[in-house]
C-alpha positions in Angstrom: 37.9 165.7 123.3 41.2 165.4 121.4 42.9 168.4 120.1 44.6 166.6 117.0 42.2 166.5 114.0 43.1 163.0 113.5 42.3 162.0 117.2 39.3 163.7 116.7 38.2 161.7 113.7 39.4 158.4 115.4 37.4 159.1 118.6 34.2 160.1 116.8 34.7 156.8 114.4 35.2 154.5 117.2 32.2 156.1 119.3 29.8 155.8 116.2 31.3 152.5 115.0 30.1 150.8 118.4 26.6 151.9 117.5 26.1 155.0 119.7 23.0 156.7 118.9 24.1 159.8 120.4 23.1 162.5 117.6 26.1 164.8 119.0 28.5 161.9 118.2 27.2 161.2 114.5 27.2 165.2 114.1 30.8 165.5 115.5 32.2 162.6 112.8 30.1 164.4 110.3 32.0 167.7 111.0 35.2 166.1 111.2 34.7 164.7 107.8 33.7 168.1 106.3 36.4 169.6 108.0 39.0 167.4 106.4 37.2 167.9 103.0 35.8 164.3 102.6 32.5 165.6 101.4 31.1 162.3 100.5 31.8 160.7 104.1 30.2 164.0 105.8 27.2 163.6 103.5 26.9 160.0 104.5 27.3 160.6 108.0 24.7 163.5 108.0 22.1 161.3 106.3 22.6 158.5 109.1 22.2 161.1 111.4 19.1 162.2 109.8 17.6 158.7 109.3 17.7 158.4 113.3 17.3 162.0 114.4 15.4 164.2 111.8 14.8 166.9 114.3 18.6 167.5 114.8 18.1 170.7 113.1 22.1 171.8 112.9 22.9 169.3 110.4 20.7 170.4 107.3 22.9 173.6 107.2 26.0 171.9 107.4 25.2 169.0 105.1 23.8 171.5 102.7 26.9 173.9 103.1 29.5 170.5 102.4 27.0 169.8 99.0 27.3 173.5 97.8 31.2 173.2 98.3 31.3 169.9 96.3 29.1 171.7 94.0 26.0 169.8 94.3 23.3 172.6 94.3 20.6 170.6 93.7 21.2 168.0 96.9 22.1 171.1 98.8 18.8 173.0 98.2 17.0 169.6 99.1 19.0 169.7 102.7 17.9 173.2 103.2 14.5 173.0 102.2 14.2 169.9 104.8 16.0 171.7 107.4 13.8 174.7 107.1 11.0 172.4 107.5 12.5 171.0 110.9 13.3 174.3 112.1 9.5 175.3 111.5 8.6 172.1 113.3 10.9 172.6 116.1 10.2 176.3 116.6 13.9 177.3 116.2 13.9 180.7 114.8 17.6 181.1 114.9 18.2 178.3 112.9 15.4 179.0 110.4 16.9 182.3 109.6 20.3 180.7 108.7 18.6 178.1 106.5 16.5 180.6 105.0 19.5 182.7 104.3 21.3 179.7 102.8 18.7 178.4 100.7 18.4 182.1 99.5 21.9 182.3 98.4 21.8 179.3 96.2 18.9 180.6 94.1 
């Protein structure tokens, strides 16, 4: 994995652009966009990941956080709520706790 953020972004864009179905590649791309403040690109990428891998629980917290940062509270809440359901379905108590905390903090 490249250490340079621009190279990491290019790496993930190349892999996903070639049609990769690997959820980690899509998650990595979304996180790179998020780290660069490209919230709309991050959320679109999380949405693509969600469409193909709705059980990938980690994305819900990160997408919600990106939306909160952008002042899109209602959309963030929707992601947190969906993540809570996904975490319960997966039996992932750690993620469930984080998502519930984030959801409670929003109101």
